Each structure stands twice: as C-alpha cells, then as structure tokens.
N, CA, C and O atoms as CSV, one atom per row, in Angstrom:
chain,resi,resn,atom,element,x,y,z
A,1,MET,N,N,0.833,-1.191,0.000
A,1,MET,CA,C,0.000,0.000,0.000
A,1,MET,C,C,0.879,1.257,0.000
A,1,MET,O,O,0.631,2.186,-0.770
A,2,ILE,N,N,1.908,1.290,0.862
A,2,ILE,CA,C,2.796,2.457,0.937
A,2,ILE,C,C,3.564,2.600,-0.371
A,2,ILE,O,O,3.774,3.715,-0.850
A,3,HIS,N,N,3.987,1.472,-0.953
A,3,HIS,CA,C,4.703,1.501,-2.225
A,3,HIS,C,C,3.819,2.103,-3.322
A,3,HIS,O,O,4.293,2.866,-4.164
A,4,ARG,N,N,2.556,1.757,-3.301
A,4,ARG,CA,C,1.607,2.270,-4.293
A,4,ARG,C,C,1.416,3.784,-4.137
A,4,ARG,O,O,1.379,4.511,-5.130
A,5,ILE,N,N,1.296,4.254,-2.905
A,5,ILE,CA,C,1.146,5.689,-2.646
A,5,ILE,C,C,2.410,6.434,-3.075
A,5,ILE,O,O,2.337,7.501,-3.684
A,6,ASN,N,N,3.580,5.852,-2.745
A,6,ASN,CA,C,4.853,6.456,-3.152
A,6,ASN,C,C,4.932,6.589,-4.667
A,6,ASN,O,O,5.329,7.632,-5.187
A,7,ALA,N,N,4.553,5.528,-5.368
A,7,ALA,CA,C,4.600,5.544,-6.834
A,7,ALA,C,C,3.655,6.610,-7.386
A,7,ALA,O,O,3.993,7.315,-8.337
A,8,GLU,N,N,2.498,6.720,-6.799
A,8,GLU,CA,C,1.518,7.724,-7.257
A,8,GLU,C,C,2.025,9.145,-6.997
A,8,GLU,O,O,1.879,10.024,-7.846
A,9,LEU,N,N,2.617,9.364,-5.827
A,9,LEU,CA,C,3.169,10.686,-5.523
A,9,LEU,C,C,4.311,11.042,-6.466
A,9,LEU,O,O,4.427,12.187,-6.902
A,10,ARG,N,N,5.150,10.063,-6.780
A,10,ARG,CA,C,6.237,10.311,-7.735
A,10,ARG,C,C,5.690,10.658,-9.110
A,10,ARG,O,O,6.212,11.544,-9.787
A,11,ARG,N,N,4.642,9.962,-9.520
A,11,ARG,CA,C,4.037,10.232,-10.821
A,11,ARG,C,C,3.457,11.639,-10.859
A,11,ARG,O,O,3.628,12.355,-11.846
A,12,ILE,N,N,2.779,12.034,-9.801
A,12,ILE,CA,C,2.196,13.385,-9.723
A,12,ILE,C,C,3.299,14.430,-9.723
A,12,ILE,O,O,3.201,15.441,-10.419
A,13,TRP,N,N,4.354,14.190,-8.942
A,13,TRP,CA,C,5.466,15.149,-8.868
A,13,TRP,C,C,6.141,15.295,-10.234
A,13,TRP,O,O,6.518,16.400,-10.621
A,14,SER,N,N,6.294,14.186,-10.966
A,14,SER,CA,C,6.891,14.231,-12.305
A,14,SER,C,C,6.021,15.059,-13.240
A,14,SER,O,O,6.530,15.842,-14.042
A,15,ALA,N,N,4.721,14.885,-13.136
A,15,ALA,CA,C,3.808,15.639,-13.995
A,15,ALA,C,C,3.884,17.125,-13.689
A,15,ALA,O,O,3.832,17.948,-14.604
A,16,ILE,N,N,4.005,17.480,-12.420
A,16,ILE,CA,C,4.095,18.896,-12.039
A,16,ILE,C,C,5.396,19.495,-12.556
A,16,ILE,O,O,5.402,20.604,-13.091
A,17,ARG,N,N,6.499,18.762,-12.399
A,17,ARG,CA,C,7.795,19.267,-12.864
A,17,ARG,C,C,7.848,19.351,-14.377
A,17,ARG,O,O,8.487,20.255,-14.916
A,18,ALA,N,N,7.194,18.435,-15.078
A,18,ALA,CA,C,7.230,18.404,-16.539
A,18,ALA,C,C,6.425,19.557,-17.136
A,18,ALA,O,O,6.745,20.032,-18.225
A,19,ASP,N,N,5.398,20.007,-16.444
A,19,ASP,CA,C,4.558,21.094,-16.944
A,19,ASP,C,C,5.201,22.424,-16.569
A,19,ASP,O,O,4.918,22.983,-15.510
A,20,GLU,N,N,6.067,22.924,-17.444
A,20,GLU,CA,C,6.807,24.145,-17.141
A,20,GLU,C,C,5.945,25.394,-17.254
A,20,GLU,O,O,6.283,26.432,-16.686
A,21,ARG,N,N,4.841,25.306,-17.976
A,21,ARG,CA,C,3.980,26.488,-18.088
A,21,ARG,C,C,3.465,26.905,-16.719
A,21,ARG,O,O,3.527,28.082,-16.364
A,22,GLY,N,N,2.961,25.953,-15.953
A,22,GLY,CA,C,2.441,26.272,-14.631
A,22,GLY,C,C,3.534,26.736,-13.691
A,22,GLY,O,O,3.323,27.639,-12.882
A,23,LEU,N,N,4.698,26.123,-13.793
A,23,LEU,CA,C,5.811,26.488,-12.941
A,23,LEU,C,C,6.276,27.901,-13.251
A,23,LEU,O,O,6.559,28.674,-12.335
A,24,THR,N,N,6.358,28.252,-14.543
A,24,THR,CA,C,6.803,29.600,-14.887
A,24,THR,C,C,5.763,30.618,-14.453
A,24,THR,O,O,6.113,31.694,-13.967
A,25,THR,N,N,4.509,30.296,-14.621
A,25,THR,CA,C,3.455,31.215,-14.188
A,25,THR,C,C,3.555,31.436,-12.685
A,25,THR,O,O,3.431,32.564,-12.210
A,26,LEU,N,N,3.778,30.367,-11.943
A,26,LEU,CA,C,3.914,30.484,-10.496
A,26,LEU,C,C,5.124,31.337,-10.148
A,26,LEU,O,O,5.064,32.156,-9.231
A,27,GLU,N,N,6.206,31.153,-10.865
A,27,GLU,CA,C,7.401,31.972,-10.611
A,27,GLU,C,C,7.127,33.444,-10.901
A,27,GLU,O,O,7.570,34.318,-10.156
A,28,TYR,N,N,6.395,33.721,-11.985
A,28,TYR,CA,C,6.047,35.107,-12.293
A,28,TYR,C,C,5.168,35.714,-11.207
A,28,TYR,O,O,5.361,36.868,-10.823
A,29,VAL,N,N,4.213,34.949,-10.714
A,29,VAL,CA,C,3.317,35.448,-9.663
A,29,VAL,C,C,4.100,35.723,-8.386
A,29,VAL,O,O,3.895,36.753,-7.744
A,30,ILE,N,N,4.992,34.817,-8.014
A,30,ILE,CA,C,5.806,35.015,-6.811
A,30,ILE,C,C,6.718,36.222,-6.988
A,30,ILE,O,O,6.851,37.043,-6.081
A,31,GLY,N,N,7.348,36.331,-8.163
A,31,GLY,CA,C,8.224,37.475,-8.437
A,31,GLY,C,C,7.465,38.792,-8.395
A,31,GLY,O,O,7.945,39.770,-7.822
A,32,ALA,N,N,6.284,38.822,-8.999
A,32,ALA,CA,C,5.473,40.040,-8.985
A,32,ALA,C,C,5.054,40.392,-7.562
A,32,ALA,O,O,5.028,41.566,-7.191
A,33,GLY,N,N,4.729,39.381,-6.770
A,33,GLY,CA,C,4.358,39.637,-5.371
A,33,GLY,C,C,5.511,40.241,-4.587
A,33,GLY,O,O,5.315,41.168,-3.801
A,34,ILE,N,N,6.712,39.718,-4.800
A,34,ILE,CA,C,7.879,40.249,-4.099
A,34,ILE,C,C,8.137,41.692,-4.518
A,34,ILE,O,O,8.403,42.550,-3.676
A,35,ILE,N,N,8.058,41.956,-5.821
A,35,ILE,CA,C,8.283,43.317,-6.314
A,35,ILE,C,C,7.244,44.271,-5.730
A,35,ILE,O,O,7.591,45.379,-5.321
A,36,LEU,N,N,5.990,43.864,-5.684
A,36,LEU,CA,C,4.943,44.735,-5.144
A,36,LEU,C,C,5.133,45.010,-3.657
A,36,LEU,O,O,4.890,46.125,-3.195
A,37,VAL,N,N,5.565,44.000,-2.908
A,37,VAL,CA,C,5.797,44.197,-1.470
A,37,VAL,C,C,6.954,45.175,-1.250
A,37,VAL,O,O,6.868,46.065,-0.404
A,38,VAL,N,N,8.034,45.005,-2.017
A,38,VAL,CA,C,9.180,45.914,-1.883
A,38,VAL,C,C,8.784,47.327,-2.282
A,38,VAL,O,O,9.160,48.290,-1.615
A,39,LEU,N,N,8.024,47.458,-3.373
A,39,LEU,CA,C,7.566,48.774,-3.821
A,39,LEU,C,C,6.668,49.430,-2.772
A,39,LEU,O,O,6.810,50.620,-2.493
A,40,ALA,N,N,5.765,48.676,-2.204
A,40,ALA,CA,C,4.879,49.221,-1.172
A,40,ALA,C,C,5.679,49.656,0.049
A,40,ALA,O,O,5.399,50.704,0.630
A,41,ALA,N,N,6.671,48.863,0.442
A,41,ALA,CA,C,7.501,49.234,1.593
A,41,ALA,C,C,8.290,50.506,1.301
A,41,ALA,O,O,8.435,51.364,2.171
A,42,ALA,N,N,8.797,50.625,0.082
A,42,ALA,CA,C,9.543,51.836,-0.288
A,42,ALA,C,C,8.638,53.066,-0.286
A,42,ALA,O,O,9.038,54.130,0.185
A,43,ILE,N,N,7.435,52.925,-0.803
A,43,ILE,CA,C,6.492,54.056,-0.820
A,43,ILE,C,C,6.114,54.454,0.599
A,43,ILE,O,O,6.053,55.643,0.911
A,44,LEU,N,N,5.861,53.479,1.459
A,44,LEU,CA,C,5.520,53.801,2.850
A,44,LEU,C,C,6.682,54.495,3.560
A,44,LEU,O,O,6.470,55.454,4.303
A,45,ALA,N,N,7.903,54.020,3.336
A,45,ALA,CA,C,9.069,54.646,3.962
A,45,ALA,C,C,9.243,56.074,3.448
A,45,ALA,O,O,9.538,56.990,4.215
A,46,TRP,N,N,9.056,56.248,2.144
A,46,TRP,CA,C,9.187,57.587,1.559
A,46,TRP,C,C,8.119,58.527,2.128
A,46,TRP,O,O,8.412,59.672,2.473
A,47,ASN,N,N,6.878,58.033,2.223
A,47,ASN,CA,C,5.793,58.854,2.770
A,47,ASN,C,C,6.050,59.198,4.232
A,47,ASN,O,O,5.793,60.326,4.653
A,48,ASN,N,N,6.553,58.245,5.010
A,48,ASN,CA,C,6.845,58.525,6.415
A,48,ASN,C,C,7.940,59.575,6.543
A,48,ASN,O,O,7.852,60.472,7.380
A,49,GLY,N,N,8.972,59.461,5.712
A,49,GLY,CA,C,10.046,60.459,5.731
A,49,GLY,C,C,9.544,61.821,5.305
A,49,GLY,O,O,9.926,62.842,5.878
A,50,LEU,N,N,8.688,61.834,4.297
A,50,LEU,CA,C,8.111,63.091,3.820
A,50,LEU,C,C,7.237,63.727,4.894
A,50,LEU,O,O,7.293,64.939,5.106
A,51,ALA,N,N,6.440,62.925,5.561
A,51,ALA,CA,C,5.573,63.443,6.620
A,51,ALA,C,C,6.410,64.004,7.773
A,51,ALA,O,O,6.055,65.024,8.363
A,52,THR,N,N,7.511,63.341,8.086
A,52,THR,CA,C,8.391,63.819,9.148
A,52,THR,C,C,9.003,65.167,8.771
A,52,THR,O,O,9.056,66.078,9.598
A,53,LYS,N,N,9.462,65.296,7.533
A,53,LYS,CA,C,10.055,66.559,7.082
A,53,LYS,C,C,9.028,67.682,7.070
A,53,LYS,O,O,9.335,68.810,7.456
A,54,ILE,N,N,7.811,67.379,6.630
A,54,ILE,CA,C,6.758,68.396,6.626
A,54,ILE,C,C,6.439,68.804,8.060
A,54,ILE,O,O,6.231,69.984,8.339
A,55,GLY,N,N,6.399,67.827,8.973
A,55,GLY,CA,C,6.154,68.147,10.381
A,55,GLY,C,C,7.259,69.022,10.957
A,55,GLY,O,O,6.984,69.926,11.746
A,56,GLN,N,N,8.508,68.763,10.571
A,56,GLN,CA,C,9.611,69.605,11.051
A,56,GLN,C,C,9.498,71.015,10.489
A,56,GLN,O,O,9.729,71.985,11.211
A,57,LEU,N,N,9.146,71.144,9.214
A,57,LEU,CA,C,8.979,72.459,8.613
A,57,LEU,C,C,7.857,73.247,9.276
A,57,LEU,O,O,7.995,74.441,9.542
A,58,VAL,N,N,6.747,72.568,9.540
A,58,VAL,CA,C,5.636,73.239,10.230
A,58,VAL,C,C,6.046,73.650,11.628
A,58,VAL,O,O,5.685,74.730,12.095
A,59,GLY,N,N,6.807,72.784,12.301
A,59,GLY,CA,C,7.318,73.127,13.646
A,59,GLY,C,C,8.221,74.336,13.611
A,59,GLY,O,O,8.153,75.181,14.503
A,60,GLN,N,N,9.069,74.438,12.595
A,60,GLN,CA,C,9.946,75.600,12.470
A,60,GLN,C,C,9.150,76.868,12.183
A,60,GLN,O,O,9.473,77.940,12.695
A,61,LEU,N,N,8.111,76.743,11.366
A,61,LEU,CA,C,7.288,77.914,11.052
A,61,LEU,C,C,6.507,78.402,12.269
A,61,LEU,O,O,6.310,79.605,12.443
A,62,LEU,N,N,6.074,77.490,13.091
A,62,LEU,CA,C,5.299,77.863,14.269
A,62,LEU,C,C,6.187,78.327,15.419
A,62,LEU,O,O,5.697,78.977,16.343
A,63,ALA,N,N,7.467,78.014,15.387
A,63,ALA,CA,C,8.360,78.386,16.495
A,63,ALA,C,C,8.793,79.833,16.424
A,63,ALA,O,O,9.543,80.295,17.283
C-alpha cells in the first residue's frame, strides 16, 4: 500500500515538474508579489520620511 502511494506521488510530482507552463506562471506570480511588497515598503518609507520633514517644517514655522 505504501509503495503504491509512493509511486503515485512520484508520478504526480513528475507531472508537475514536466509542466513548465504552470511552474513559470507560479514563478512570475511570486516574483510580482515580491516586487509589489518591496515597492509598497519603499512608498511607505518615503511617505513617512516626507511626513516627518513636513512636520519639522511646520514646527519651524510655528516656532
């Protein structure tokens, strides 16, 4: 029974590896997700820095 399950899992794994279209699509999706997360983090950091500078300028004007 275990041998049969092992053989079936190997067959499924071979089919997944052989189908490069799905693998490449998955790689593109993962890559796009990483790029979007990095871009969002950069935008948030830039906005936080900008808000801090504007707050300092307003503080200087009010002082």
